[in-house]
VOPAGU-2260 file (C-alpha; in pm, 1 decimal, decimal comma):
REM VOPAGU-2260
SITE   aa  ch    i         X         Y         Z
SITE  MET   A    0    -563,4   -3582,9   -3132,0
SITE  SER   A    1    -595,9   -3870,0   -3376,8
SITE  LYS   A    2    -763,1   -4200,1   -3291,3
SITE  TRP   A    3    -579,2   -4532,3   -3294,7
SITE  TYR   A    4    -776,5   -4661,8   -3592,9
SITE  GLU   A    5    -674,4   -4368,1   -3811,1
SITE  GLU   A    6    -310,2   -4468,3   -3771,8
SITE  ALA   A    7    -362,3   -4846,4   -3771,2
SITE  VAL   A    8    -216,2   -5108,8   -4001,0
SITE  PHE   A    9    -445,2   -5412,4   -3979,3
SITE  TYR   A   10    -379,7   -5784,5   -3993,5
SITE  HIS   A   11    -686,0   -5987,1   -4093,5
SITE  ILE   A   12    -733,1   -6340,7   -3959,0
SITE  TYR   A   13   -1008,0   -6589,2   -4048,0
SITE  PRO   A   14    -961,1   -6804,7   -3736,4
SITE  LEU   A   15   -1158,0   -7115,3   -3834,4
SITE  GLY   A   16    -933,7   -7149,0   -4138,8
SITE  LEU   A   17    -600,5   -7050,9   -3990,3
SITE  THR   A   18    -638,7   -7292,1   -3697,0
SITE  GLY   A   19    -752,9   -7583,1   -3918,6
SITE  ALA   A   20   -1089,5   -7616,4   -3744,0
SITE  PRO   A   21   -1340,1   -7864,2   -3890,6
SITE  LYS   A   22   -1563,2   -7720,1   -4160,7
SITE  TYR   A   23   -1881,6   -7818,9   -3976,9
SITE  ASN   A   24   -1939,3   -7773,0   -3606,6
SITE  THR   A   25   -2021,6   -8120,3   -3481,2
SITE  GLU   A   26   -1783,2   -8098,3   -3185,1
SITE  GLU   A   27   -1926,1   -8212,0   -2852,5
SITE  THR   A   28   -1638,7   -8065,0   -2652,8
SITE  VAL   A   29   -1439,1   -7744,3   -2666,8
SITE  VAL   A   30   -1109,6   -7760,7   -2858,8
SITE  HIS   A   31    -869,1   -7480,4   -2762,7
SITE  ARG   A   32    -735,9   -7390,3   -3106,8
SITE  LEU   A   33    -724,3   -7016,3   -3033,0
SITE  ARG   A   34    -415,5   -7087,2   -2824,7
SITE  ASP   A   35    -238,7   -7188,1   -3147,8
SITE  LEU   A   36    -272,3   -6826,2   -3261,2
SITE  GLU   A   37     -66,8   -6686,1   -2975,2
SITE  PRO   A   38     268,6   -6714,1   -3163,7
SITE  TRP   A   39     109,1   -6511,2   -3442,8
SITE  ILE   A   40      85,9   -6211,8   -3209,1
SITE  ALA   A   41     464,3   -6170,6   -3207,8
SITE  HIS   A   42     455,1   -6211,0   -3587,5
SITE  MET   A   43     205,3   -5924,4   -3610,7
SITE  GLU   A   44     425,4   -5709,7   -3391,4
SITE  GLU   A   45     733,6   -5783,0   -3605,3
SITE  TYR   A   46     554,4   -5664,4   -3919,3
SITE  GLY   A   47     426,9   -5350,0   -3748,3
SITE  PHE   A   48      59,7   -5447,1   -3750,3
SITE  SER   A   49    -106,9   -5238,6   -3481,7
SITE  ALA   A   50    -454,4   -5395,8   -3503,7
SITE  VAL   A   51    -602,4   -5734,1   -3584,7
SITE  TYR   A   52    -943,3   -5799,0   -3736,3
SITE  ILE   A   53   -1026,1   -6157,2   -3634,5
SITE  GLY   A   54   -1353,9   -6323,1   -3718,3
SITE  PRO   A   55   -1599,5   -6474,8   -3722,4
SITE  LEU   A   56   -1549,7   -6608,6   -3370,4
SITE  PHE   A   57   -1883,1   -6696,1   -3218,0
SITE  GLU   A   58   -2066,0   -7028,1   -3204,0
SITE  SER   A   59   -2193,6   -7126,9   -3547,4
SITE  GLY   A   60   -2282,1   -7427,8   -3755,2
SITE  SER   A   61   -2022,2   -7405,8   -4029,9
SITE  HIS   A   62   -1837,7   -7105,8   -4179,5
SITE  GLY   A   63   -1899,0   -6876,6   -3882,8
SITE  TYR   A   64   -2158,2   -6645,2   -4035,3
SITE  ASP   A   65   -2449,1   -6878,7   -3946,4
SITE  THR   A   66   -2449,5   -6776,9   -3579,7
SITE  ARG   A   67   -2585,2   -7012,0   -3313,2
SITE  ASP   A   68   -2486,5   -6806,4   -3010,2
SITE  TYR   A   69   -2350,0   -6451,0   -3013,9
SITE  ARG   A   70   -2211,6   -6472,1   -2662,1
SITE  VAL   A   71   -2007,6   -6792,9   -2674,1
SITE  VAL   A   72   -1684,1   -6845,0   -2866,5
SITE  ASP   A   73   -1714,6   -7121,1   -3125,7
SITE  ARG   A   74   -1622,3   -7447,2   -2952,4
SITE  ARG   A   75   -1402,2   -7538,1   -3250,4
SITE  LEU   A   76   -1183,4   -7240,9   -3151,8
SITE  GLY   A   77   -1203,2   -7257,9   -2774,3
SITE  ASP   A   78   -1400,0   -7085,0   -2502,8
SITE  ASN   A   79   -1453,9   -6729,5   -2383,8
SITE  GLU   A   80   -1149,7   -6747,7   -2160,0
SITE  ASP   A   81    -930,8   -6836,3   -2460,1
SITE  PHE   A   82   -1043,4   -6529,6   -2651,7
SITE  ARG   A   83   -1017,0   -6307,8   -2343,8
SITE  ARG   A   84    -656,0   -6424,1   -2311,3
SITE  PHE   A   85    -587,2   -6365,6   -2683,8
SITE  THR   A   86    -719,0   -6009,6   -2659,7
SITE  LYS   A   87    -509,3   -5935,1   -2352,1
SITE  LEU   A   88    -194,3   -6071,9   -2515,2
SITE  CYS   A   89    -259,2   -5850,5   -2817,6
SITE  HIS   A   90    -317,8   -5547,5   -2598,1
SITE  ASP   A   91       3,6   -5619,5   -2408,4
SITE  ARG   A   92     190,4   -5575,8   -2739,0
SITE  GLY   A   93      -2,1   -5265,2   -2842,5
SITE  ILE   A   94    -228,3   -5445,8   -3090,5
SITE  ARG   A   95    -600,1   -5353,8   -3096,8
SITE  VAL   A   96    -862,5   -5625,4   -3155,3
SITE  VAL   A   97   -1165,8   -5601,6   -3386,2
SITE  VAL   A   98   -1424,4   -5880,4   -3427,0
SITE  ASP   A   99   -1699,6   -5969,9   -3673,2
SITE  GLY   A  100   -2050,9   -5850,2   -3595,2
SITE  VAL   A  101   -2288,3   -6068,0   -3796,1
SITE  PHE   A  102   -2607,2   -5870,5   -3738,2
SITE  ASN   A  103   -2787,3   -5907,0   -4070,7
SITE  HIS   A  104   -2882,4   -6271,2   -4018,7
SITE  THR   A  105   -2854,2   -6570,6   -3786,9
SITE  GLY   A  106   -2817,1   -6939,7   -3841,8
SITE  ARG   A  107   -3122,5   -7162,1   -3814,1
SITE  GLU   A  108   -2994,8   -7302,1   -3484,3
SITE  PHE   A  109   -3009,3   -6961,8   -3312,5
SITE  PHE   A  110   -3248,5   -6972,0   -3015,2
SITE  ALA   A  111   -3496,8   -6721,9   -3160,7
SITE  PHE   A  112   -3530,8   -6913,8   -3488,4
SITE  GLN   A  113   -3569,9   -7241,8   -3302,5
SITE  ASP   A  114   -3849,0   -7086,9   -3093,9
SITE  LEU   A  115   -4016,3   -6963,6   -3412,6
SITE  LYS   A  116   -4004,8   -7313,7   -3560,3
SITE  GLU   A  117   -4152,8   -7467,1   -3246,9
SITE  LYS   A  118   -4422,5   -7212,7   -3154,9
SITE  ARG   A  119   -4494,5   -7056,7   -3493,2
SITE  GLU   A  120   -4759,7   -6782,2   -3457,6
SITE  GLN   A  121   -4730,3   -6793,7   -3077,5
SITE  SER   A  122   -4351,7   -6737,5   -3075,8
SITE  SER   A  123   -4227,9   -6428,6   -2892,7
SITE  TYR   A  124   -3967,9   -6400,7   -3168,6
SITE  ARG   A  125   -4208,7   -6401,1   -3461,9
SITE  TRP   A  126   -4113,3   -6041,7   -3549,2
SITE  TRP   A  127   -3739,4   -6092,8   -3505,4
SITE  TYR   A  128   -3712,8   -6217,0   -3864,6
SITE  GLN   A  129   -3798,9   -6055,6   -4195,9
SITE  ASP   A  130   -4108,3   -6144,4   -4401,0
SITE  VAL   A  131   -4222,6   -6439,6   -4191,6
SITE  ASN   A  132   -4525,2   -6588,9   -4367,3
SITE  PHE   A  133   -4697,1   -6896,3   -4223,3
SITE  GLY   A  134   -4873,2   -6953,4   -4554,3
SITE  GLY   A  135   -4541,0   -7000,7   -4733,0
SITE  ASN   A  136   -4246,4   -7239,7   -4716,4
SITE  THR   A  137   -3879,1   -7290,1   -4808,9
SITE  HIS   A  138   -3682,6   -7595,4   -4915,2
SITE  TYR   A  139   -3627,3   -7667,9   -4544,1
SITE  ASN   A  140   -4002,0   -7737,6   -4524,3
SITE  ASP   A  141   -4051,5   -7558,4   -4191,6
SITE  GLY   A  142   -4408,9   -7474,3   -4286,2
SITE  PHE   A  143   -4336,3   -7102,3   -4314,6
SITE  TYR   A  144   -4140,5   -6861,4   -4532,0
SITE  TYR   A  145   -3876,5   -6612,0   -4415,6
SITE  LYS   A  146   -3640,5   -6381,9   -4597,9
SITE  ALA   A  147   -3280,9   -6504,7   -4622,1
SITE  TRP   A  148   -2953,0   -6346,7   -4722,0
SITE  ARG   A  149   -2923,6   -6389,3   -5100,7
SITE  ASN   A  150   -3179,8   -6672,1   -5073,8
SITE  CYS   A  151   -2935,7   -6881,8   -4869,9
SITE  PHE   A  152   -3200,4   -7008,8   -4627,6
SITE  GLU   A  153   -2945,7   -7130,4   -4374,3
SITE  LEU   A  154   -2900,6   -6755,2   -4306,8
SITE  ALA   A  155   -3229,4   -6608,1   -4182,7
SITE  ASN   A  156   -3249,0   -6227,7   -4207,8
SITE  LEU   A  157   -3307,4   -6042,0   -3882,4
SITE  ASN   A  158   -3567,3   -5764,4   -3867,5
SITE  LEU   A  159   -3359,4   -5472,0   -3742,0
SITE  TYR   A  160   -3670,7   -5254,5   -3706,3
SITE  ASP   A  161   -3786,9   -5474,9   -3418,6
SITE  GLU   A  162   -3696,3   -5327,8   -3081,0
SITE  GLY   A  163   -3637,5   -5669,9   -2926,7
SITE  VAL   A  164   -3378,8   -5759,9   -3189,6
SITE  ARG   A  165   -3209,0   -5422,6   -3161,9
SITE  GLN   A  166   -3176,6   -5435,0   -2783,9
SITE  TYR   A  167   -3052,9   -5793,9   -2793,6
SITE  LEU   A  168   -2776,2   -5700,5   -3037,9
SITE  PHE   A  169   -2685,6   -5382,7   -2849,6
SITE  ASP   A  170   -2660,6   -5585,3   -2528,0
SITE  THR   A  171   -2441,4   -5833,1   -2714,9
SITE  VAL   A  172   -2199,3   -5555,6   -2811,7
SITE  ARG   A  173   -2191,0   -5432,6   -2451,6
SITE  PHE   A  174   -2120,5   -5792,1   -2347,0
SITE  TRP   A  175   -1830,2   -5824,1   -2592,8
SITE  ILE   A  176   -1671,7   -5504,7   -2465,1
SITE  ASP   A  177   -1715,5   -5604,6   -2099,6
SITE  GLU   A  178   -1617,5   -5968,9   -2149,1
SITE  PHE   A  179   -1329,6   -5939,5   -2396,7
SITE  ASP   A  180   -1233,1   -5569,2   -2401,9
SITE  ILE   A  181   -1253,9   -5559,4   -2782,9
SITE  ASP   A  182   -1172,4   -5234,4   -2963,0
SITE  GLY   A  183   -1404,6   -5248,2   -3260,8
SITE  ILE   A  184   -1647,2   -5438,8   -3479,4
SITE  ARG   A  185   -1645,6   -5512,8   -3849,4
SITE  LEU   A  186   -2012,1   -5524,0   -3953,4
SITE  ASP   A  187   -2078,9   -5811,6   -4190,6
SITE  CYS   A  188   -2311,6   -5718,8   -4480,4
SITE  ALA   A  189   -2327,9   -5355,7   -4368,5
SITE  ASP   A  190   -2479,5   -5266,7   -4704,9
SITE  CYS   A  191   -2784,1   -5473,0   -4600,5
SITE  LEU   A  192   -2823,8   -5324,3   -4250,7
SITE  GLU   A  193   -3086,4   -5068,8   -4147,5
SITE  PHE   A  194   -2931,3   -4722,5   -4121,6
SITE  ASN   A  195   -3088,7   -4618,0   -3791,9
SITE  PHE   A  196   -2966,5   -4944,8   -3639,1
SITE  MET   A  197   -2610,5   -4848,4   -3733,4
SITE  ARG   A  198   -2656,3   -4495,2   -3594,3
SITE  ASP   A  199   -2781,3   -4634,0   -3264,0
SITE  LEU   A  200   -2505,7   -4896,2   -3259,3
SITE  ARG   A  201   -2244,1   -4622,8   -3282,5
SITE  ARG   A  202   -2402,8   -4439,7   -2988,9
SITE  VAL   A  203   -2422,3   -4759,9   -2779,8
SITE  ALA   A  204   -2062,8   -4861,2   -2855,7
SITE  LEU   A  205   -1912,4   -4520,2   -2787,3
SITE  GLU   A  206   -2099,4   -4494,9   -2458,0
SITE  LYS   A  207   -1910,9   -4809,1   -2352,2
SITE  LYS   A  208   -1573,3   -4721,3   -2505,7
SITE  GLU   A  209   -1503,1   -4375,5   -2640,8
SITE  ASP   A  210   -1246,1   -4482,6   -2902,3
SITE  PHE   A  211   -1443,7   -4785,3   -3025,5
SITE  TRP   A  212   -1426,3   -4837,1   -3403,9
SITE  LEU   A  213   -1705,9   -4948,7   -3637,1
SITE  MET   A  214   -1621,5   -5061,6   -3990,5
SITE  GLY   A  215   -1874,2   -5194,2   -4240,4
SITE  GLU   A  216   -1850,0   -5442,3   -4525,4
SITE  VAL   A  217   -1981,8   -5245,3   -4823,4
SITE  ILE   A  218   -1913,3   -5366,0   -5176,2
SITE  HIS   A  219   -2105,8   -5128,4   -5404,2
SITE  GLY   A  220   -2254,9   -4784,2   -5364,8
SITE  ASP   A  221   -2171,2   -4441,9   -5228,2
SITE  TYR   A  222   -1950,7   -4506,0   -4925,0
SITE  ALA   A  223   -2053,0   -4168,5   -4781,6
SITE  ARG   A  224   -2396,7   -4314,0   -4704,3
SITE  TRP   A  225   -2243,8   -4548,8   -4445,7
SITE  THR   A  226   -1973,8   -4326,1   -4296,5
SITE  GLY   A  227   -1994,1   -4002,9   -4102,1
SITE  ASP   A  228   -2005,5   -3844,8   -3759,5
SITE  ASP   A  229   -2319,3   -4037,4   -3659,0
SITE  MET   A  230   -2266,3   -4351,6   -3869,7
SITE  LEU   A  231   -1980,7   -4597,4   -3916,6
SITE  HIS   A  232   -1622,6   -4478,2   -3894,6
SITE  SER   A  233   -1515,4   -4667,7   -4206,6
SITE  VAL   A  234   -1617,7   -4913,1   -4479,3
SITE  THR   A  235   -1432,2   -5152,4   -4708,9
SITE  ASN   A  236   -1291,4   -4977,9   -5016,3
SITE  TYR   A  237   -1378,1   -5236,2   -5282,3
SITE  GLU   A  238   -1346,8   -4973,8   -5553,6
SITE  LEU   A  239    -976,1   -4926,7   -5478,3
SITE  HIS   A  240    -930,0   -5302,1   -5427,9
SITE  LYS   A  241   -1034,9   -5361,7   -5787,3
SITE  GLY   A  242    -809,0   -5088,5   -5922,2
SITE  LEU   A  243    -502,3   -5211,4   -5738,3
SITE  TYR   A  244    -487,7   -5538,7   -5931,6
SITE  SER   A  245    -649,6   -5445,6   -6263,6
SITE  GLY   A  246    -444,0   -5126,4   -6289,3
SITE  HIS   A  247    -133,8   -5345,8   -6290,3
SITE  ASN   A  248    -272,5   -5626,5   -6505,7
SITE  ASP   A  249    -384,3   -5380,6   -6773,9
SITE  HIS   A  250     -77,0   -5156,4   -6747,0
SITE  ASN   A  251    -322,3   -4880,5   -6662,6
SITE  TYR   A  252    -226,9   -4661,7   -6369,3
SITE  PHE   A  253    -492,8   -4417,2   -6489,3
SITE  GLU   A  254    -752,8   -4645,9   -6329,9
SITE  ILE   A  255    -593,0   -4628,4   -5983,9
SITE  ALA   A  256    -516,7   -4257,2   -6011,9
SITE  HIS   A  257    -872,1   -4179,8   -6125,4
SITE  THR   A  258   -1016,5   -4376,5   -5833,3
SITE  ILE   A  259    -800,8   -4194,7   -5578,1
SITE  ARG   A  260    -855,7   -3855,1   -5740,0
SITE  ARG   A  261   -1230,7   -3912,6   -5730,8
SITE  GLN   A  262   -1223,1   -4034,7   -5371,4
SITE  PHE   A  263    -955,7   -3831,9   -5193,0
SITE  ASP   A  264    -813,8   -3549,9   -5406,0
SITE  GLU   A  265    -745,8   -3237,4   -5197,1
SITE  ASN   A  266    -966,5   -3040,5   -5436,8
SITE  GLY   A  267   -1301,5   -3214,2   -5459,3
SITE  GLY   A  268   -1248,3   -3577,7   -5356,1
SITE  ILE   A  269   -1589,5   -3712,9   -5253,7
SITE  TYR   A  270   -1454,2   -3900,3   -4949,1
SITE  ARG   A  271   -1208,9   -3637,8   -4824,3
SITE  GLY   A  272   -1182,0   -3660,9   -4446,1
SITE  ARG   A  273   -1308,0   -4019,2   -4437,8
SITE  ARG   A  274   -1082,2   -4315,7   -4359,7
SITE  LEU   A  275   -1179,4   -4610,8   -4578,7
SITE  TYR   A  276   -1049,4   -4962,2   -4509,8
SITE  SER   A  277    -802,9   -5063,7   -4784,5
SITE  PHE   A  278    -709,2   -5419,9   -4878,9
SITE  VAL   A  279    -577,5   -5623,7   -5169,3
SITE  ASP   A  280    -743,6   -5952,1   -5068,9
SITE  ASN   A  281    -956,0   -6102,3   -4792,6
SITE  HIS   A  282   -1152,7   -6414,4   -4696,9
SITE  ASP   A  283   -1407,9   -6358,9   -4976,5
SITE  VAL   A  284   -1189,9   -6285,7   -5280,8
SITE  ASP   A  285    -897,0   -6452,3   -5455,3
SITE  ARG   A  286    -549,6   -6388,1   -5314,4
SITE  ILE   A  287    -368,7   -6093,5   -5472,3
SITE  VAL   A  288     -90,2   -6316,3   -5604,9
SITE  ASN   A  289    -354,5   -6512,6   -5799,1
SITE  LYS   A  290    -517,5   -6195,8   -5933,2
SITE  LEU   A  291    -195,7   -6049,9   -6069,4
SITE  ARG   A  292     -77,1   -6161,5   -6414,1
SITE  GLU   A  293     276,2   -6068,8   -6307,1
SITE  PRO   A  294     356,4   -6172,8   -5946,6
SITE  ALA   A  295     644,4   -5921,9   -5940,4
SITE  ASP   A  296     376,4   -5651,9   -5923,4
SITE  LEU   A  297     322,0   -5751,3   -5559,6
SITE  LEU   A  298     582,7   -5489,2   -5464,6
SITE  PRO   A  299     415,7   -5183,4   -5620,3
SITE  VAL   A  300      71,3   -5310,5   -5516,4
SITE  TYR   A  301     166,5   -5328,0   -5148,8
SITE  THR   A  302     351,6   -4996,0   -5169,7
SITE  LEU   A  303      28,4   -4836,2   -5291,5
SITE  LEU   A  304    -177,7   -5013,7   -5025,7
SITE  TYR   A  305      33,5   -4863,9   -4747,2
SITE  THR   A  306      81,3   -4515,6   -4889,4
SITE  LEU   A  307    -244,6   -4416,6   -5060,7
SITE  PRO   A  308    -517,2   -4262,9   -4840,7
SITE  GLY   A  309    -689,9   -4528,0   -4630,0
SITE  ILE   A  310    -640,1   -4775,0   -4346,8
SITE  PRO   A  311    -430,3   -5063,3   -4488,1
SITE  SER   A  312    -504,8   -5426,7   -4409,9
SITE  VAL   A  313    -310,6   -5743,5   -4492,8
SITE  TYR   A  314    -488,0   -6080,8   -4501,4
SITE  TYR   A  315    -309,1   -6360,5   -4318,0
SITE  GLY   A  316     -63,7   -6544,5   -4540,9
SITE  SER   A  317     -56,2   -6273,1   -4805,0
SITE  GLU   A  318     242,7   -6109,8   -4635,8
SITE  TRP   A  319     434,2   -6407,0   -4780,3
SITE  GLY   A  320     244,2   -6422,0   -5109,3
SITE  VAL   A  321      41,7   -6733,0   -5019,4
SITE  GLU   A  322    -187,4   -6844,0   -5302,5
SITE  GLY   A  323    -562,3   -6905,8   -5283,8
SITE  LYS   A  324    -836,5   -6907,5   -5543,4
SITE  LYS   A  325   -1210,4   -6967,3   -5522,6
SITE  GLU   A  326   -1355,0   -7275,8   -5690,1
SITE  GLY   A  327   -1708,5   -7176,9   -5780,6
SITE  ALA   A  328   -1882,7   -7085,8   -5455,1
SITE  ASN   A  329   -1621,3   -7269,6   -5246,7
SITE  ASP   A  330   -1415,7   -7030,0   -5032,0
SITE  ASP   A  331   -1209,4   -7296,3   -4854,7
SITE  PHE   A  332    -895,6   -7226,1   -5060,2
SITE  LEU   A  333    -906,7   -6862,5   -4948,7
SITE  ARG   A  334    -910,5   -6964,8   -4581,1
SITE  PRO   A  335    -630,6   -7219,1   -4534,1
SITE  CYS   A  336    -462,0   -7359,9   -4228,2
SITE  LEU   A  337    -106,8   -7222,6   -4230,0
SITE  SER   A  338     210,1   -7303,7   -4040,1
SITE  LEU   A  339     382,9   -6990,8   -3914,6
SITE  GLU   A  340     709,0   -7178,6   -3865,0
SITE  GLU   A  341     713,1   -7326,1   -4217,0
SITE  LEU   A  342     623,3   -6999,0   -4387,8
SITE  GLU   A  343     891,2   -6810,1   -4200,9
SITE  LYS   A  344    1145,7   -7067,7   -4322,2
SITE  GLN   A  345    1023,0   -7089,2   -4682,5
SITE  PRO   A  346     804,0   -6792,8   -4780,5
SITE  PRO   A  347     671,3   -6806,2   -5139,4
SITE  HIS   A  348     770,8   -6440,7   -5193,4
SITE  PRO   A  349    1048,6   -6354,9   -4946,6
SITE  GLU   A  350    1091,9   -6007,1   -5096,7
SITE  LEU   A  351     767,9   -5891,1   -4933,1
SITE  LYS   A  352     881,4   -5906,1   -4571,4
SITE  ASN   A  353    1134,7   -5625,3   -4578,6
SITE  LEU   A  354     898,7   -5404,0   -4779,2
SITE  LEU   A  355     602,7   -5444,4   -4544,8
SITE  ILE   A  356     809,7   -5392,4   -4230,9
SITE  ARG   A  357     966,2   -5075,7   -4374,2
SITE  LEU   A  358     628,2   -4939,7   -4488,8
SITE  SER   A  359     468,7   -5005,3   -4148,9
SITE  LYS   A  360     757,8   -4826,4   -3979,3
SITE  LEU   A  361     729,0   -4532,2   -4217,8
SITE  ARG   A  362     354,6   -4497,2   -4152,7
SITE  LYS   A  363     418,1   -4500,2   -3779,2
SITE  GLU   A  364     684,0   -4230,1   -3805,6
SITE  THR   A  365     523,0   -4007,7   -4068,7
SITE  GLU   A  366     202,9   -3814,6   -4003,2
SITE  ALA   A  367     177,5   -3720,0   -4371,1
SITE  LEU   A  368     110,7   -4083,6   -4468,0
SITE  VAL   A  369    -175,7   -4103,7   -4219,7
SITE  HIS   A  370    -328,5   -3756,5   -4218,5
SITE  GLY   A  371    -174,8   -3590,5   -4523,3
SITE  THR   A  372    -357,6   -3463,1   -4828,7
SITE  TYR   A  373    -315,2   -3650,4   -5157,0
SITE  ARG   A  374    -158,2   -3482,6   -5458,4
SITE  GLU   A  375     -87,4   -3645,1   -5794,3
SITE  LEU   A  376     261,6   -3566,7   -5924,6
SITE  CYS   A  377     294,5   -3753,6   -6254,1
SITE  LEU   A  378     103,5   -4023,6   -6440,0
SITE  THR   A  379     138,2   -4248,1   -6744,6
SITE  ASN   A  380      -7,4   -4591,4   -6815,6
SITE  ARG   A  381     297,5   -4758,2   -6660,4
SITE  GLN   A  382     438,5   -4505,6   -6413,5
SITE  TYR   A  383     262,9   -4314,8   -6138,2
SITE  ALA   A  384     381,2   -4080,6   -5862,9
SITE  PHE   A  385     195,7   -3891,4   -5591,6
SITE  ALA   A  386     260,6   -3711,1   -5266,3
SITE  ARG   A  387     108,0   -3716,5   -4919,8
SITE  ILE   A  388     152,8   -3376,6   -4757,0
SITE  ARG   A  389      82,6   -3247,4   -4405,7
SITE  ASN   A  390     205,3   -2901,4   -4312,7
SITE  GLN   A  391     577,7   -2905,6   -4401,2
SITE  GLU   A  392     607,2   -3284,6   -4396,8
SITE  ALA   A  393     580,3   -3474,6   -4724,8
SITE  VAL   A  394     631,2   -3820,3   -4870,4
SITE  ALA   A  395     646,7   -3892,8   -5243,2
SITE  VAL   A  396     573,5   -4238,5   -5385,5
SITE  ALA   A  397     656,7   -4374,4   -5731,2
SITE  VAL   A  398     552,2   -4706,7   -5885,3
SITE  ASN   A  399     629,8   -4878,9   -6213,3
SITE  ASN   A  400     430,7   -5164,1   -6370,8
SITE  ASP   A  401     655,4   -5195,0   -6675,2
SITE  GLU   A  402     877,5   -5492,7   -6762,3
SITE  GLY   A  403    1177,2   -5258,4   -6768,7
SITE  ALA   A  404    1318,1   -4997,8   -6534,7
SITE  ALA   A  405    1180,7   -4646,1   -6577,6
SITE  ARG   A  406    1362,7   -4315,2   -6530,2
SITE  MET   A  407    1110,9   -4088,9   -6358,9
SITE  GLU   A  408    1129,9   -3712,8   -6314,0
SITE  ILE   A  409     905,6   -3636,0   -6016,9
SITE  PRO   A  410     818,7   -3278,7   -5914,6
SITE  CYS   A  411     939,9   -3235,7   -5556,7
SITE  PRO   A  412     638,3   -3157,3   -5337,0
SITE  ALA   A  413     604,7   -2911,7   -5047,8
SITE  GLY   A  414     904,1   -2698,5   -5146,9
SITE  GLY   A  415    1149,6   -2974,8   -5059,7
SITE  SER   A  416    1524,7   -2940,8   -5101,6
SITE  GLY   A  417    1591,9   -3309,6   -5162,7
SITE  ALA   A  418    1487,4   -3652,2   -5042,1
SITE  GLN   A  419    1590,3   -3986,6   -4904,0
SITE  GLU   A  420    1456,7   -4300,5   -5070,6
SITE  ILE   A  421    1362,0   -4519,1   -4774,7
SITE  LEU   A  422    1372,6   -4862,2   -4943,5
SITE  THR   A  423    1738,2   -4819,2   -5038,9
SITE  GLY   A  424    1848,6   -4548,4   -4793,9
SITE  ARG   A  425    1998,1   -4346,3   -5081,8
SITE  GLU   A  426    2000,3   -3967,0   -5088,9
SITE  VAL   A  427    1824,0   -3802,5   -5384,0
SITE  PRO   A  428    1930,8   -3450,1   -5488,0
SITE  LEU   A  429    1703,2   -3222,3   -5687,6
SITE  GLU   A  430    1758,8   -3147,6   -6055,3
SITE  GLY   A  431    1550,9   -2856,0   -6176,2
SITE  GLY   A  432    1310,8   -2896,0   -5885,4
SITE  LYS   A  433    1256,6   -3265,4   -5962,8
SITE  LEU   A  434    1352,4   -3595,0   -5802,7
SITE  ILE   A  435    1527,0   -3805,5   -6066,0
SITE  TRP   A  436    1502,1   -4178,0   -5997,0
SITE  GLU   A  437    1517,5   -4502,8   -6186,8
SITE  VAL   A  438    1232,3   -4715,9   -6057,0
SITE  PRO   A  439    1301,4   -5088,2   -6112,8
SITE  ALA   A  440    1079,4   -5304,3   -6330,8
SITE  HIS   A  441     765,1   -5390,7   -6134,1
SITE  GLY   A  442     908,0   -5179,8   -5855,7
SITE  SER   A  443     844,5   -4886,7   -5628,9
SITE  ALA   A  444    1023,1   -4604,9   -5449,8
SITE  VAL   A  445     922,5   -4403,8   -5145,4
SITE  PHE   A  446    1085,2   -4067,0   -5078,0
SITE  ARG   A  447    1094,9   -3878,8   -4751,1
SITE  ILE   A  448    1113,0   -3516,3   -4860,3
SITE  LYS   A  449    1371,3   -3293,4   -4691,9
SITE  GLN   A  450    1296,8   -2933,0   -4602,0
SITE  GLY   A  451    1541,5   -2641,7   -4597,4
């Protein structure tokens, strides 16, 4: 029996941005902005999103990844009761909830770092941080050195070999499950975390909740190192993310096809059997509409996101084609406050809504799109078709990045006798064992293969 996360379509929310919370946490009182997200739950349900990754959530000084307190919701967003209510409302609509686990580092205001500053060599938390050296210093002039994430000294690296740190974080995860009934954790900077810590975290989490999901942020490297039966369930597929936009910008579907063949081909794919987390944008990278030279390519990009092997995720606002581009190191434009009501009335790219709703529905109804093997059917620089096949069930997908329509002759997979194209509802007969279809410029087609 498959797990919920294998079949999930995720919606990704950066709550401090979406709710318009202040950039710096100088609030003296709790402001209940999480309640403003409750109308977005019905929006998620309408689009067929079955899970939400929302984070960071816990008390911090600024962007959320400089944690002050792992067990209190950021006062700019609300209180623990607000998030408990949000989770319940999601669960009532069949939507699972995943939060950020920022376990590589803490903010300087975290209690253990404050104790280290005050008591120095006598601190009980001296070994909670990496490379503490009382003969050194940083630009904060604390009178000691410590290792920081990418030398950003507002983010002090935790020592995950220390048993005190490990047990504190494991107890925190138990607390989150008991307090909020969350369904999973996205591990920030998983490519920096200690491997045995992640193995033990999986054991701890699954002891509390047997279908709990652990996904790691990994940008470079062999994803198989982080995923497996005793490790994380999934990691971010940055390799595919890059191909999805550059393969369209360069009119080079060979890049996407090569990536998928290498990762998931039924004969030799290095990540066969693994479920990587797929996305076209997120809170750290430019919006997909800003990456694409031709915005019309949004349609084939999202068709590929939903139908290629992986667990698809859509970043809030991008379901309408909202823009957002980094300015240097400033991520604020990627994390905007949005009005659900205004975007529903005037979406920048209204053509996306129908596509995403239909693709979510198809994934829910079609095991082949979730569990099926991948098979390439035809490939040129500007046209690409593949199948997802499970037993006698098959779906074929065709995309076109050309400025003109393309007549494609697609070998019918799994011994099919014909097909229905789901975006138009049209029947497609076979000609010489092939599906003949004119794919629109910058367009896509998805075929449910008929048997018998």
